[in-house]
PDB file of N, CA, C and O in Angstrom:
ATOM      1  N   MET A   1     -11.276   8.407  -3.386  1.00  0.00           N
ATOM      2  CA  MET A   1     -10.105   7.241  -2.794  1.00  0.00           C
ATOM      3  C   MET A   1      -9.755   6.451  -3.962  1.00  0.00           C
ATOM      4  O   MET A   1     -10.637   6.027  -4.709  1.00  0.00           O
ATOM      5  N   ASN A   2      -8.356   6.198  -4.193  1.00  0.00           N
ATOM      6  CA  ASN A   2      -7.874   5.518  -5.298  1.00  0.00           C
ATOM      7  C   ASN A   2      -7.241   4.202  -4.585  1.00  0.00           C
ATOM      8  O   ASN A   2      -6.102   3.740  -4.656  1.00  0.00           O
ATOM      9  N   LEU A   3      -8.243   3.821  -3.962  1.00  0.00           N
ATOM     10  CA  LEU A   3      -7.547   2.154  -3.294  1.00  0.00           C
ATOM     11  C   LEU A   3      -7.569   1.275  -4.379  1.00  0.00           C
ATOM     12  O   LEU A   3      -6.585   0.652  -4.777  1.00  0.00           O
ATOM     13  N   LYS A   4      -8.727   1.221  -4.874  1.00  0.00           N
ATOM     14  CA  LYS A   4      -9.102   0.026  -5.914  1.00  0.00           C
ATOM     15  C   LYS A   4      -8.157   0.159  -7.140  1.00  0.00           C
ATOM     16  O   LYS A   4      -7.433  -0.789  -7.441  1.00  0.00           O
ATOM     17  N   GLN A   5      -8.146   1.417  -7.920  1.00  0.00           N
ATOM     18  CA  GLN A   5      -7.383   1.577  -8.744  1.00  0.00           C
ATOM     19  C   GLN A   5      -5.539   1.164  -8.627  1.00  0.00           C
ATOM     20  O   GLN A   5      -4.830   0.642  -9.487  1.00  0.00           O
ATOM     21  N   ILE A   6      -5.137   1.680  -7.091  1.00  0.00           N
ATOM     22  CA  ILE A   6      -3.833   1.261  -7.043  1.00  0.00           C
ATOM     23  C   ILE A   6      -3.588  -0.239  -6.556  1.00  0.00           C
ATOM     24  O   ILE A   6      -2.529  -0.835  -6.750  1.00  0.00           O
ATOM     25  N   ARG A   7      -4.577  -0.721  -5.972  1.00  0.00           N
ATOM     26  CA  ARG A   7      -4.557  -2.156  -5.625  1.00  0.00           C
ATOM     27  C   ARG A   7      -4.477  -3.017  -7.081  1.00  0.00           C
ATOM     28  O   ARG A   7      -3.648  -3.921  -7.183  1.00  0.00           O
ATOM     29  N   ILE A   8      -5.239  -2.740  -8.021  1.00  0.00           N
ATOM     30  CA  ILE A   8      -5.438  -3.273  -9.522  1.00  0.00           C
ATOM     31  C   ILE A   8      -3.955  -3.263 -10.148  1.00  0.00           C
ATOM     32  O   ILE A   8      -3.401  -4.203 -10.718  1.00  0.00           O
ATOM     33  N   GLY A   9      -3.427  -1.923  -9.894  1.00  0.00           N
ATOM     34  CA  GLY A   9      -2.276  -1.485 -10.762  1.00  0.00           C
ATOM     35  C   GLY A   9      -1.205  -2.321  -9.981  1.00  0.00           C
ATOM     36  O   GLY A   9      -0.205  -2.641 -10.623  1.00  0.00           O
ATOM     37  N   LYS A  10      -1.290  -2.693  -8.735  1.00  0.00           N
ATOM     38  CA  LYS A  10      -0.102  -3.378  -8.267  1.00  0.00           C
ATOM     39  C   LYS A  10      -0.348  -4.999  -8.293  1.00  0.00           C
ATOM     40  O   LYS A  10       0.225  -5.800  -7.555  1.00  0.00           O
ATOM     41  N   ALA A  11      -1.215  -5.281  -9.190  1.00  0.00           N
ATOM     42  CA  ALA A  11      -1.794  -6.980  -9.266  1.00  0.00           C
ATOM     43  C   ALA A  11      -2.170  -7.487  -7.978  1.00  0.00           C
ATOM     44  O   ALA A  11      -1.700  -8.602  -7.753  1.00  0.00           O
ATOM     45  N   LEU A  12      -2.998  -6.916  -6.909  1.00  0.00           N
ATOM     46  CA  LEU A  12      -3.095  -7.353  -5.653  1.00  0.00           C
ATOM     47  C   LEU A  12      -4.804  -7.658  -5.674  1.00  0.00           C
ATOM     48  O   LEU A  12      -5.648  -6.795  -5.917  1.00  0.00           O
ATOM     49  N   SER A  13      -5.040  -8.861  -5.412  1.00  0.00           N
ATOM     50  CA  SER A  13      -6.427  -9.029  -5.005  1.00  0.00           C
ATOM     51  C   SER A  13      -6.764  -8.646  -3.583  1.00  0.00           C
ATOM     52  O   SER A  13      -5.920  -8.551  -2.692  1.00  0.00           O
ATOM     53  N   VAL A  14      -8.249  -8.402  -3.413  1.00  0.00           N
ATOM     54  CA  VAL A  14      -8.489  -7.733  -2.003  1.00  0.00           C
ATOM     55  C   VAL A  14      -7.889  -8.634  -1.112  1.00  0.00           C
ATOM     56  O   VAL A  14      -7.004  -8.177  -0.389  1.00  0.00           O
ATOM     57  N   PRO A  15      -8.328 -10.388  -0.964  1.00  0.00           N
ATOM     58  CA  PRO A  15      -7.469 -10.957  -0.046  1.00  0.00           C
ATOM     59  C   PRO A  15      -6.126 -10.837   0.099  1.00  0.00           C
ATOM     60  O   PRO A  15      -5.697 -10.715   1.247  1.00  0.00           O
ATOM     61  N   ALA A  16      -5.261 -10.846  -0.940  1.00  0.00           N
ATOM     62  CA  ALA A  16      -3.791 -10.670  -0.870  1.00  0.00           C
ATOM     63  C   ALA A  16      -3.409  -9.115  -0.100  1.00  0.00           C
ATOM     64  O   ALA A  16      -2.354  -8.957   0.515  1.00  0.00           O
ATOM     65  N   LEU A  17      -4.360  -8.120  -0.238  1.00  0.00           N
ATOM     66  CA  LEU A  17      -3.971  -6.686   0.255  1.00  0.00           C
ATOM     67  C   LEU A  17      -4.487  -6.869   1.740  1.00  0.00           C
ATOM     68  O   LEU A  17      -3.925  -6.299   2.675  1.00  0.00           O
ATOM     69  N   SER A  18      -5.527  -7.651   1.900  1.00  0.00           N
ATOM     70  CA  SER A  18      -5.865  -7.919   3.280  1.00  0.00           C
ATOM     71  C   SER A  18      -4.861  -8.799   4.266  1.00  0.00           C
ATOM     72  O   SER A  18      -4.735  -8.547   5.465  1.00  0.00           O
ATOM     73  N   ARG A  19      -4.267  -9.715   3.676  1.00  0.00           N
ATOM     74  CA  ARG A  19      -2.947 -10.351   4.152  1.00  0.00           C
ATOM     75  C   ARG A  19      -1.847  -9.515   4.547  1.00  0.00           C
ATOM     76  O   ARG A  19      -1.148  -9.752   5.532  1.00  0.00           O
ATOM     77  N   LEU A  20      -1.659  -8.309   3.596  1.00  0.00           N
ATOM     78  CA  LEU A  20      -0.384  -7.580   3.478  1.00  0.00           C
ATOM     79  C   LEU A  20      -0.660  -6.407   4.502  1.00  0.00           C
ATOM     80  O   LEU A  20       0.207  -6.009   5.281  1.00  0.00           O
ATOM     81  N   SER A  21      -1.778  -5.952   4.445  1.00  0.00           N
ATOM     82  CA  SER A  21      -2.132  -4.693   5.690  1.00  0.00           C
ATOM     83  C   SER A  21      -2.704  -5.073   6.954  1.00  0.00           C
ATOM     84  O   SER A  21      -2.683  -4.257   7.876  1.00  0.00           O
ATOM     85  N   GLY A  22      -3.276  -6.353   7.128  1.00  0.00           N
ATOM     86  CA  GLY A  22      -3.930  -6.593   8.387  1.00  0.00           C
ATOM     87  C   GLY A  22      -5.290  -6.029   8.520  1.00  0.00           C
ATOM     88  O   GLY A  22      -5.907  -6.148   9.579  1.00  0.00           O
ATOM     89  N   VAL A  23      -5.862  -5.323   7.328  1.00  0.00           N
ATOM     90  CA  VAL A  23      -7.145  -4.939   7.270  1.00  0.00           C
ATOM     91  C   VAL A  23      -8.230  -6.238   6.672  1.00  0.00           C
ATOM     92  O   VAL A  23      -7.961  -6.975   5.724  1.00  0.00           O
ATOM     93  N   PRO A  24      -9.222  -6.272   7.320  1.00  0.00           N
ATOM     94  CA  PRO A  24     -10.152  -7.297   7.102  1.00  0.00           C
ATOM     95  C   PRO A  24     -10.861  -7.011   5.489  1.00  0.00           C
ATOM     96  O   PRO A  24     -11.220  -5.914   5.060  1.00  0.00           O
ATOM     97  N   ILE A  25     -10.926  -8.194   4.845  1.00  0.00           N
ATOM     98  CA  ILE A  25     -11.540  -7.944   3.526  1.00  0.00           C
ATOM     99  C   ILE A  25     -12.755  -7.190   3.314  1.00  0.00           C
ATOM    100  O   ILE A  25     -12.879  -6.330   2.443  1.00  0.00           O
ATOM    101  N   ARG A  26     -13.613  -7.525   4.103  1.00  0.00           N
ATOM    102  CA  ARG A  26     -14.925  -6.952   4.489  1.00  0.00           C
ATOM    103  C   ARG A  26     -14.662  -5.180   4.334  1.00  0.00           C
ATOM    104  O   ARG A  26     -15.251  -4.382   3.604  1.00  0.00           O
ATOM    105  N   THR A  27     -13.661  -4.974   5.221  1.00  0.00           N
ATOM    106  CA  THR A  27     -13.381  -3.582   5.186  1.00  0.00           C
ATOM    107  C   THR A  27     -12.862  -2.804   4.130  1.00  0.00           C
ATOM    108  O   THR A  27     -13.240  -1.659   3.879  1.00  0.00           O
ATOM    109  N   ILE A  28     -11.840  -3.540   3.400  1.00  0.00           N
ATOM    110  CA  ILE A  28     -11.212  -3.168   2.128  1.00  0.00           C
ATOM    111  C   ILE A  28     -12.562  -2.981   1.078  1.00  0.00           C
ATOM    112  O   ILE A  28     -12.753  -1.959   0.420  1.00  0.00           O
ATOM    113  N   GLU A  29     -13.346  -4.040   1.066  1.00  0.00           N
ATOM    114  CA  GLU A  29     -14.394  -4.155   0.380  1.00  0.00           C
ATOM    115  C   GLU A  29     -15.099  -2.745   0.391  1.00  0.00           C
ATOM    116  O   GLU A  29     -15.206  -2.100  -0.652  1.00  0.00           O
ATOM    117  N   ASN A  30     -15.619  -2.244   1.705  1.00  0.00           N
ATOM    118  CA  ASN A  30     -16.386  -1.228   1.861  1.00  0.00           C
ATOM    119  C   ASN A  30     -15.582   0.014   1.638  1.00  0.00           C
ATOM    120  O   ASN A  30     -16.208   1.030   1.336  1.00  0.00           O
ATOM    121  N   VAL A  31     -14.456   0.062   1.732  1.00  0.00           N
ATOM    122  CA  VAL A  31     -13.692   1.137   1.375  1.00  0.00           C
ATOM    123  C   VAL A  31     -13.517   1.593  -0.150  1.00  0.00           C
ATOM    124  O   VAL A  31     -13.368   2.687  -0.695  1.00  0.00           O
ATOM    125  N   GLU A  32     -13.596   0.382  -0.560  1.00  0.00           N
ATOM    126  CA  GLU A  32     -13.612   0.715  -2.433  1.00  0.00           C
ATOM    127  C   GLU A  32     -14.908   1.213  -2.458  1.00  0.00           C
ATOM    128  O   GLU A  32     -15.160   2.257  -3.059  1.00  0.00           O
ATOM    129  N   ARG A  33     -15.743   0.584  -1.877  1.00  0.00           N
ATOM    130  CA  ARG A  33     -17.219   1.057  -2.236  1.00  0.00           C
ATOM    131  C   ARG A  33     -17.579   2.289  -2.116  1.00  0.00           C
ATOM    132  O   ARG A  33     -18.008   2.987  -3.034  1.00  0.00           O
ATOM    133  N   SER A  34     -17.390   2.688  -0.742  1.00  0.00           N
ATOM    134  CA  SER A  34     -17.629   4.014  -0.142  1.00  0.00           C
ATOM    135  C   SER A  34     -16.805   5.158  -0.335  1.00  0.00           C
ATOM    136  O   SER A  34     -17.327   6.272  -0.387  1.00  0.00           O
ATOM    137  N   GLY A  35     -15.273   4.971  -0.474  1.00  0.00           N
ATOM    138  CA  GLY A  35     -14.259   5.897  -0.701  1.00  0.00           C
ATOM    139  C   GLY A  35     -14.141   6.789   0.790  1.00  0.00           C
ATOM    140  O   GLY A  35     -13.827   7.967   0.959  1.00  0.00           O
ATOM    141  N   GLU A  36     -14.510   5.772   1.745  1.00  0.00           N
ATOM    142  CA  GLU A  36     -14.328   6.320   2.919  1.00  0.00           C
ATOM    143  C   GLU A  36     -13.711   5.313   4.060  1.00  0.00           C
ATOM    144  O   GLU A  36     -14.020   4.124   3.973  1.00  0.00           O
ATOM    145  N   CYS A  37     -12.866   5.733   5.108  1.00  0.00           N
ATOM    146  CA  CYS A  37     -12.229   4.818   6.053  1.00  0.00           C
ATOM    147  C   CYS A  37     -11.820   5.912   7.019  1.00  0.00           C
ATOM    148  O   CYS A  37     -11.814   7.130   6.841  1.00  0.00           O
ATOM    149  N   LYS A  38     -11.408   5.052   8.303  1.00  0.00           N
ATOM    150  CA  LYS A  38     -10.692   5.725   9.457  1.00  0.00           C
ATOM    151  C   LYS A  38      -9.155   5.931   8.858  1.00  0.00           C
ATOM    152  O   LYS A  38      -8.598   5.234   8.010  1.00  0.00           O
ATOM    153  N   VAL A  39      -8.693   6.972   9.478  1.00  0.00           N
ATOM    154  CA  VAL A  39      -7.224   7.211   9.136  1.00  0.00           C
ATOM    155  C   VAL A  39      -6.206   6.198   9.393  1.00  0.00           C
ATOM    156  O   VAL A  39      -5.257   5.952   8.648  1.00  0.00           O
ATOM    157  N   SER A  40      -6.487   5.601  10.557  1.00  0.00           N
ATOM    158  CA  SER A  40      -5.703   4.522  10.866  1.00  0.00           C
ATOM    159  C   SER A  40      -5.755   3.153   9.811  1.00  0.00           C
ATOM    160  O   SER A  40      -4.778   2.414   9.687  1.00  0.00           O
ATOM    161  N   THR A  41      -6.956   2.952   9.126  1.00  0.00           N
ATOM    162  CA  THR A  41      -7.131   1.870   8.199  1.00  0.00           C
ATOM    163  C   THR A  41      -6.528   2.623   7.239  1.00  0.00           C
ATOM    164  O   THR A  41      -5.463   2.065   6.977  1.00  0.00           O
ATOM    165  N   ALA A  42      -6.652   3.530   6.630  1.00  0.00           N
ATOM    166  CA  ALA A  42      -5.956   4.340   5.320  1.00  0.00           C
ATOM    167  C   ALA A  42      -4.240   4.155   5.418  1.00  0.00           C
ATOM    168  O   ALA A  42      -3.552   3.947   4.419  1.00  0.00           O
ATOM    169  N   ILE A  43      -3.769   4.255   6.605  1.00  0.00           N
ATOM    170  CA  ILE A  43      -2.489   4.250   7.140  1.00  0.00           C
ATOM    171  C   ILE A  43      -1.976   3.096   6.844  1.00  0.00           C
ATOM    172  O   ILE A  43      -0.839   3.089   6.372  1.00  0.00           O
ATOM    173  N   LYS A  44      -2.619   1.960   7.029  1.00  0.00           N
ATOM    174  CA  LYS A  44      -2.273   0.520   7.118  1.00  0.00           C
ATOM    175  C   LYS A  44      -2.299   0.036   5.499  1.00  0.00           C
ATOM    176  O   LYS A  44      -1.464  -0.673   4.937  1.00  0.00           O
ATOM    177  N   LEU A  45      -3.521   0.640   4.923  1.00  0.00           N
ATOM    178  CA  LEU A  45      -3.441   0.186   3.412  1.00  0.00           C
ATOM    179  C   LEU A  45      -2.456   0.865   2.860  1.00  0.00           C
ATOM    180  O   LEU A  45      -1.762   0.189   2.100  1.00  0.00           O
ATOM    181  N   ALA A  46      -2.083   2.245   3.011  1.00  0.00           N
ATOM    182  CA  ALA A  46      -1.054   2.987   2.131  1.00  0.00           C
ATOM    183  C   ALA A  46       0.543   2.179   2.423  1.00  0.00           C
ATOM    184  O   ALA A  46       1.392   2.087   1.536  1.00  0.00           O
ATOM    185  N   ASP A  47       0.726   1.644   3.827  1.00  0.00           N
ATOM    186  CA  ASP A  47       1.872   1.192   3.782  1.00  0.00           C
ATOM    187  C   ASP A  47       1.962  -0.065   3.216  1.00  0.00           C
ATOM    188  O   ASP A  47       3.041  -0.498   2.811  1.00  0.00           O
ATOM    189  N   ALA A  48       0.741  -0.808   3.136  1.00  0.00           N
ATOM    190  CA  ALA A  48       0.678  -2.334   2.490  1.00  0.00           C
ATOM    191  C   ALA A  48       0.887  -2.272   0.904  1.00  0.00           C
ATOM    192  O   ALA A  48       1.267  -3.233   0.235  1.00  0.00           O
ATOM    193  N   LEU A  49       0.592  -1.037   0.413  1.00  0.00           N
ATOM    194  CA  LEU A  49       0.588  -0.615  -1.077  1.00  0.00           C
ATOM    195  C   LEU A  49       1.891   0.227  -1.358  1.00  0.00           C
ATOM    196  O   LEU A  49       2.132   0.541  -2.523  1.00  0.00           O
ATOM    197  N   GLY A  50       2.561   0.526  -0.558  1.00  0.00           N
ATOM    198  CA  GLY A  50       3.627   1.363  -0.761  1.00  0.00           C
ATOM    199  C   GLY A  50       3.632   2.671  -1.445  1.00  0.00           C
ATOM    200  O   GLY A  50       4.303   2.871  -2.457  1.00  0.00           O
ATOM    201  N   VAL A  51       2.728   3.743  -0.777  1.00  0.00           N
ATOM    202  CA  VAL A  51       2.133   4.705  -1.442  1.00  0.00           C
ATOM    203  C   VAL A  51       2.111   5.603  -0.190  1.00  0.00           C
ATOM    204  O   VAL A  51       2.250   5.148   0.945  1.00  0.00           O
ATOM    205  N   THR A  52       1.928   6.890  -0.466  1.00  0.00           N
ATOM    206  CA  THR A  52       1.665   7.986   0.639  1.00  0.00           C
ATOM    207  C   THR A  52       0.082   7.929   0.774  1.00  0.00           C
ATOM    208  O   THR A  52      -0.598   7.304  -0.040  1.00  0.00           O
ATOM    209  N   LEU A  53      -0.436   8.584   1.797  1.00  0.00           N
ATOM    210  CA  LEU A  53      -1.746   8.689   2.116  1.00  0.00           C
ATOM    211  C   LEU A  53      -1.952   9.728   1.306  1.00  0.00           C
ATOM    212  O   LEU A  53      -3.169   9.857   1.178  1.00  0.00           O
ATOM    213  N   ASP A  54      -1.353  10.557   0.675  1.00  0.00           N
ATOM    214  CA  ASP A  54      -1.935  11.626  -0.250  1.00  0.00           C
ATOM    215  C   ASP A  54      -2.305  11.120  -1.608  1.00  0.00           C
ATOM    216  O   ASP A  54      -3.206  11.558  -2.324  1.00  0.00           O
ATOM    217  N   GLU A  55      -1.382  10.015  -1.895  1.00  0.00           N
ATOM    218  CA  GLU A  55      -1.575   9.339  -3.123  1.00  0.00           C
ATOM    219  C   GLU A  55      -3.027   8.487  -3.187  1.00  0.00           C
ATOM    220  O   GLU A  55      -3.855   8.458  -4.097  1.00  0.00           O
ATOM    221  N   LEU A  56      -3.028   7.816  -1.904  1.00  0.00           N
ATOM    222  CA  LEU A  56      -4.012   6.713  -1.622  1.00  0.00           C
ATOM    223  C   LEU A  56      -5.753   7.669  -1.552  1.00  0.00           C
ATOM    224  O   LEU A  56      -6.826   7.344  -2.060  1.00  0.00           O
ATOM    225  N   CYS A  57      -5.409   8.828  -0.752  1.00  0.00           N
ATOM    226  CA  CYS A  57      -6.827   9.441  -0.406  1.00  0.00           C
ATOM    227  C   CYS A  57      -6.938  10.529  -1.653  1.00  0.00           C
ATOM    228  O   CYS A  57      -8.048  11.049  -1.545  1.00  0.00           O
ATOM    229  N   LYS A  58      -6.342  10.998  -2.621  1.00  0.00           N
ATOM    230  CA  LYS A  58      -6.573  11.933  -3.459  1.00  0.00           C
ATOM    231  C   LYS A  58      -7.826  11.608  -4.412  1.00  0.00           C
ATOM    232  O   LYS A  58      -7.918  10.604  -5.119  1.00  0.00           O
ATOM    233  N   ILE A  59      -8.562  12.409  -4.328  1.00  0.00           N
ATOM    234  CA  ILE A  59      -9.645  12.690  -5.140  1.00  0.00           C
ATOM    235  C   ILE A  59      -9.390  12.824  -6.699  1.00  0.00           C
ATOM    236  O   ILE A  59      -8.925  13.908  -7.052  1.00  0.00           O
ATOM    237  N   ASN A  60      -9.615  11.933  -7.624  1.00  0.00           N
ATOM    238  CA  ASN A  60      -9.170  12.154  -8.990  1.00  0.00           C
ATOM    239  C   ASN A  60     -10.148  13.332  -9.511  1.00  0.00           C
ATOM    240  O   ASN A  60     -10.932  13.900  -8.751  1.00  0.00           O
ATOM    241  N   LYS A  61     -10.025  13.636 -10.866  1.00  0.00           N
ATOM    242  CA  LYS A  61     -10.535  14.678 -11.573  1.00  0.00           C
ATOM    243  C   LYS A  61     -12.154  14.186 -11.776  1.00  0.00           C
ATOM    244  O   LYS A  61     -13.006  15.068 -11.660  1.00  0.00           O
ATOM    245  N   ALA A  62     -12.535  12.991 -12.036  1.00  0.00           N
ATOM    246  CA  ALA A  62     -13.726  12.476 -12.161  1.00  0.00           C
ATOM    247  C   ALA A  62     -14.595  12.533 -11.199  1.00  0.00           C
ATOM    248  O   ALA A  62     -15.783  12.253 -11.359  1.00  0.00           O
ATOM    249  N   GLY A  63     -13.995  12.963  -9.923  1.00  0.00           N
ATOM    250  CA  GLY A  63     -14.550  13.040  -8.439  1.00  0.00           C
ATOM    251  C   GLY A  63     -14.818  11.772  -7.779  1.00  0.00           C
ATOM    252  O   GLY A  63     -15.600  11.727  -6.829  1.00  0.00           O
ATOM    253  N   GLU A  64     -14.324  10.916  -8.144  1.00  0.00           N
ATOM    254  CA  GLU A  64     -14.447   9.286  -7.750  1.00  0.00           C
ATOM    255  C   GLU A  64     -13.593   9.167  -6.411  1.00  0.00           C
ATOM    256  O   GLU A  64     -13.478   8.078  -5.847  1.00  0.00           O
TER     257      GLU A  64
END
């Protein structure tokens, strides 16, 4: 999942993304660490970041 890279690329902190998405800070931290989340959470994060689910969930070539 590309959450951390996209968030940093948009100059957003975890608390700022939490406010925009309505997803708790702890959940965002867990998603960034594990790369996994519920579809409903992924939709909220993608909407807040202005990206598609495909862009958010795509696994990069390094396998991260």
